[in-house]
Structures are given as C-alpha cells and as structure tokens.
C-alpha positions in Angstrom: 32.5 -91.5 50.2 33.3 -88.6 52.3 30.6 -86.4 53.5 30.8 -82.7 52.3 30.9 -79.9 54.8 28.1 -77.6 54.2 29.6 -74.0 54.2 27.5 -70.8 53.7 29.3 -67.9 52.6 27.7 -64.5 54.1 28.0 -61.5 52.0 26.7 -58.0 51.3 25.3 -56.3 54.4 24.5 -52.9 55.7 27.8 -51.2 55.7 29.2 -48.9 52.9 31.6 -51.9 52.0 28.6 -53.7 50.6 29.9 -53.9 47.0 33.5 -54.8 48.1 31.8 -58.0 50.3 30.1 -59.1 46.9 33.3 -59.1 45.2 35.2 -60.9 47.8 32.4 -63.4 48.2 32.4 -64.6 44.5 36.3 -65.1 44.6 35.9 -67.2 47.7 33.3 -69.2 46.2 35.2 -69.9 43.0 38.3 -70.8 45.0 36.6 -73.4 47.5 37.1 -77.0 46.7 33.9 -78.2 45.5 34.8 -81.7 46.1 35.1 -81.0 49.8 32.2 -78.5 50.5 28.5 -77.9 49.4 28.5 -74.2 49.3 25.8 -71.9 49.6 25.7 -68.0 49.1 23.7 -66.2 51.5 23.4 -62.5 50.4 22.3 -59.7 53.1 20.8 -56.7 51.6 21.4 -52.9 52.5 18.5 -53.0 54.8 20.0 -56.0 56.9 17.7 -58.6 55.3 18.9 -62.1 54.9 18.0 -64.2 51.8 17.7 -67.6 53.7 15.1 -69.1 56.1 17.3 -71.2 58.3 20.8 -70.8 58.8 21.4 -73.5 61.3 21.4 -76.3 58.5 25.2 -75.4 58.0 28.3 -77.0 59.4 30.3 -74.0 59.1 29.7 -70.2 58.2 32.1 -68.2 56.2 31.4 -64.4 56.9 32.9 -62.3 53.8 31.3 -59.0 55.3 33.3 -55.8 55.5 32.8 -53.1 57.9 30.1 -52.5 60.4 27.4 -55.1 61.0 29.7 -57.7 59.6 33.3 -57.3 60.6 32.5 -55.6 64.1 31.3 -58.4 66.3 27.8 -58.2 65.5 27.4 -61.3 63.1 30.0 -63.2 65.2 27.9 -62.7 68.3 24.8 -64.0 66.4 26.5 -67.1 65.2 28.0 -67.8 68.6 24.4 -67.5 69.8 23.0 -70.1 67.6 26.2 -72.4 68.3 27.5 -72.2 64.6 31.3 -72.4 63.9 32.6 -69.3 61.5 35.7 -68.4 60.1 37.6 -65.7 61.5 37.9 -63.7 64.9 35.5 -64.1 67.7 33.0 -61.4 69.2 35.8 -59.3 71.1 38.6 -59.4 68.5 36.2 -58.5 65.8 34.9 -55.5 67.8 38.4 -54.5 68.8 39.9 -55.0 65.2 37.1 -52.8 63.8 37.2 -49.6 66.3 40.5 -48.0 65.2 40.8 -45.8 68.3 40.4 -48.8 70.6 42.6 -50.9 68.8 45.4 -48.5 68.9 45.2 -47.6 72.3 45.4 -51.3 73.2 48.6 -51.3 70.8 50.2 -48.4 72.5 49.7 -50.2 75.9 51.9 -53.0 74.9 54.6 -50.8 73.3 53.6 -51.7 69.6 54.4 -48.3 67.5 51.1 -46.7 66.1 50.8 -43.8 64.0 50.1 -40.5 66.4 46.5 -39.8 66.6 43.5 -38.0 68.1 39.9 -39.1 68.6 36.8 -37.1 68.3 33.1 -37.6 69.4 30.5 -35.8 67.0 29.8 -33.2 70.2 33.6 -32.2 70.1 35.2 -28.7 69.1 38.0 -29.6 66.8 40.4 -26.8 66.1 42.4 -26.8 62.7 45.0 -24.6 64.3 45.5 -27.3 66.8 45.8 -30.1 64.8 48.3 -28.4 62.5 50.4 -27.4 65.6 50.3 -31.2 66.6 50.7 -33.0 63.5 51.8 -30.5 60.6 50.2 -30.7 57.2 48.9 -32.9 55.6 47.4 -35.3 58.0 44.3 -37.9 57.7 40.9 -37.7 59.1 39.0 -40.9 59.2 35.9 -42.7 60.6 36.7 -45.1 63.6 34.7 -48.0 62.3 35.1 -48.4 58.8 37.6 -50.2 56.2 38.3 -50.2 52.6 39.4 -46.5 53.1 35.8 -45.3 52.9 35.3 -42.0 54.4 39.0 -41.0 54.8 40.4 -37.9 53.5 43.8 -36.4 53.3 43.9 -32.8 54.5 46.0 -30.0 53.0 44.2 -27.0 54.2 41.7 -25.7 56.4 38.8 -25.9 53.6 39.7 -29.5 53.0 39.6 -30.0 56.7 36.0 -29.0 57.1 34.9 -31.1 54.5 37.0 -33.9 55.9 35.2 -33.8 59.1 31.8 -33.8 57.6 32.6 -36.6 55.4 33.9 -38.7 58.5 31.1 -37.8 60.7 28.6 -38.9 58.0 29.9 -42.6 58.4 30.7 -42.6 62.2 29.9 -40.9 65.4 33.6 -41.2 66.2 36.7 -40.2 64.3 40.3 -40.1 64.2 42.8 -37.7 63.1 46.0 -39.0 62.4 49.6 -37.9 61.6 50.9 -38.5 57.9 53.7 -40.8 57.8 55.8 -40.2 54.6 57.3 -43.7 53.5 56.0 -47.1 52.1 52.6 -48.8 52.8 53.5 -52.6 53.8 51.1 -55.2 54.5 51.2 -58.8 56.2 48.8 -61.5 56.5 48.4 -63.4 59.7 46.7 -66.8 60.1 46.1 -69.1 63.1 44.3 -69.3 66.5 46.7 -69.6 69.5 50.0 -70.1 67.6 49.6 -67.7 64.5 52.0 -67.6 61.7 52.8 -64.5 59.3 53.5 -64.4 55.6 56.1 -62.6 53.8 55.2 -58.7 53.6 54.1 -57.1 50.4 54.1 -53.5 49.4 51.1 -51.4 48.1 52.5 -48.2 45.6 49.2 -46.2 45.0 49.1 -44.1 42.0 46.7 -42.0 43.7 47.6 -39.5 46.4 46.9 -42.4 48.9 45.4 -45.8 48.9 42.0 -44.8 48.8 38.7 -46.5 48.0 38.8 -45.9 44.1 42.6 -46.9 44.2 41.5 -50.3 45.9 38.4 -51.1 44.1 37.5 -48.7 41.1 40.7 -48.0 39.2 42.5 -51.1 37.8 45.7 -48.9 37.6 45.1 -47.4 41.1 48.0 -49.2 42.8 50.7 -51.5 42.1 51.3 -54.5 44.5 54.7 -55.6 45.1 54.9 -59.2 46.3 57.0 -59.8 48.3 58.1 -56.3 49.3 61.8 -55.2 48.5 63.2 -55.2 52.4 66.0 -56.4 54.4 65.6 -59.7 56.0 66.0 -57.9 59.5 62.9 -55.7 58.6 61.0 -58.6 57.3 61.5 -60.5 60.6 60.3 -57.4 62.5 57.3 -56.9 60.5 56.2 -60.4 60.8 57.0 -60.3 64.7 55.1 -57.1 65.0 52.1 -58.7 63.0 51.9 -61.7 65.2 52.1 -59.4 68.4 49.3 -57.2 67.1 47.1 -60.2 66.1 47.6 -61.6 69.8 47.3 -58.2 71.5 44.0 -57.4 69.8 42.5 -60.9 70.5 42.3 -61.9 67.0 41.8 -65.5 65.5 41.6 -67.2 62.3 43.1 -64.4 59.9 43.6 -60.9 59.9 45.7 -58.6 57.6 48.1 -56.0 59.5 49.0 -53.1 57.7 52.0 -51.0 58.4 53.9 -47.6 57.7 57.5 -47.7 57.0 59.0 -44.3 57.2 62.0 -42.9 55.4 64.0 -43.5 58.6 62.9 -47.1 58.6 60.7 -46.9 61.5 57.5 -49.2 61.6 54.2 -48.0 62.7 51.0 -50.2 62.7 48.4 -48.5 60.8 45.3 -50.9 61.2 44.2 -54.3 61.0 41.5 -56.0 59.2 39.8 -59.1 60.8 38.0 -59.9 57.4 40.3 -58.8 54.8 39.4 -58.4 51.1 39.3 -61.9 49.2 39.0 -60.3 45.8 41.3 -61.6 43.1 43.5 -58.5 43.7 43.3 -58.6 47.3 46.5 -58.9 49.3 45.7 -61.3 51.9 45.3 -64.3 49.7 48.1 -63.0 47.5 50.7 -62.6 50.4 50.0 -66.5 51.4 50.1 -67.6 47.7 53.7 -66.1 47.7 54.5 -67.5 51.1 53.8 -71.1 49.6 50.2 -71.4 50.5 47.7 -71.4 47.5 44.0 -69.9 48.0 42.4 -73.2 47.9 44.7 -74.6 50.7 44.5 -71.2 52.6 40.4 -71.4 52.6 40.8 -75.2 53.7 42.9 -74.0 57.0 40.6 -71.0 57.8 37.6 -73.5 57.9 39.8 -76.1 59.7 40.8 -73.2 62.4 37.0 -72.4 62.6 36.0 -75.9 63.4 38.9 -76.4 65.9 38.0 -73.2 67.9 34.3 -74.2 67.8 35.1 -77.6 69.2 37.4 -76.3 71.9 34.7 -73.7 73.0 32.0 -76.0 73.2 33.4 -78.6 74.9 31.5 -79.3 78.3 33.4 -78.0 81.4 34.0 -80.1 84.2 33.8 -79.3 87.8 36.8 -79.3 90.2 
C-alpha cells in the first residue's frame, strides 16, 4: 500500500483577501486526490493566530493565502526556516511578485512592456493636475501590495482622485498611479520551476466598469470568462512567451498567473502577476490549465511535485571543492 503524503492547506490570514482565501482553500481541498493525500485544513484567523499546535508533522504545505502575510514571502520564509516543502514561489519571488512597484521596475529593466505608472509614498505630495497631464483621464490608483483588486479605484475626476488616494493608502503605505489602457484583459497561467510552461490565454470581459473585487467574487454576473481567448496564433505565442519571461524575470517558481492588457492597437502590456492565484471554482488559473489539457486534480498533483522537487534540490548537502 502506497503511503499517503500528508498535505496541509493554509488559508485565511490577516490580509483583506481573507474571504477569497477561504473560497480557494475549499476548492483545493475538494479537488485534491484523497487516495494520494491525507489533507488537513489549517485556518489562520484575521489576527494571525493558527488553528494548529504542530505544523512540522506534514510532508508538504499548500499555502492558499492571498495578499500580505501569505503571498508576500512572510509565510514562505517561515516554512523555509522550519524546513518544510511548500507549493508556489520561494521567498524572493513571492516578495517581488507581491510588490507591484518592484515587479514593474524589474520587468522594465528586461524590456518587458508594462503599463506606464508612478509610485508614491504616504508622505508624497500628489498633484491631480500633473497626473492628468501625464496619463490623461481616466487613470487607476491602487495599493502596491494587494491583490483581488482590493483598494483599487478608476479615477475620472478630482473628487474621485482624492477619495481614491485615501482608499489606497488605507491598505498600504505605498501606492501606484497607472495609465488607463483601453483594450482587453488577457490572462495566462504559468507552471513549473526552472523550465516553466504557459497555458492557453483566456480573456476577462467585465460587466462592471473594470474587473473589481465585486466583479471577481460577489457578483456572479460580474464578468464573463472567455477560454480560450479569441486571439491570433501569433498573439497567443507572444503572450505565452512574455508570460514565461515574466515568470523567470521575477524569480517565480511553482505557479503564477500573469495578467495582460491588449490595447486596441494590439500592443501587449504586463499588468501584474499573482504568485498564489485564485483557486475558486470560477478562478482563471485552474480553468486555463483545464482548457490546456490539464484537469485540476492533475494540476494540483504537479504543483505538489514541483514543491517537493525544489525542496529536495535546496536541501541537498553542499560539497566542498
């Protein structure tokens, strides 16, 4: 009889994406093969308290924690310290992927096209007139270190601008102001460690003004997911190539979803990456792999394999010359 791997699913956490994490964790639990894995759900409440006494008894950890204190390298650092394999990016990739400002600057350095942006600290003086002069209207204001569109505003006027700044800074001490790209929202899933592969791209067509938190998780008619996206083979290949290059540039591992804008002139921009993408039953990351020929059970198996492979490589004793 084959011994089952003991898998702990971490979910909840202190971030504003707590509820999304719970939805994702339930879906991961339901999709994992119970013949292969003994699975335990470990909740982390909004105060950061863990519902477990000893996490070291598990073979592999599956963090399904979105946002700060889960997707930003903090949990990953803890798990590395206690020598436990975990699904997803390592400490560095997680931290870079969470910080939109740092990620975009690294992408620019390698000539990957990103949406034009400006970064501001809480102490900064931000002029509405100067922003409009640079980007025009509308534009976006967003916290640097959150996902699921939490804290993001689309600004059309000075009054909206003032409210958007207050809202974004209520979530983070650093914010981004980005140019609005009129076009299509395209997403691509990436899977792997050193030699990652990309899924077919999908398109999000929001019924809201943009793909905000409500459209993602509260309104069942908030967006239509088109999988696969209706794109030429040339653009599909370009998206997949850019997604893999983005994954490698940001030192990501295991999994990530890379989000793009495709302008009306067919110019591609990388918008952001998600190192622990949503795993709800309507989430793009698993849906894109399913459409690419990899069902969710097989996808989860592969993610656990990648976690164990990386851990084995990193914990091998180093030999002296």
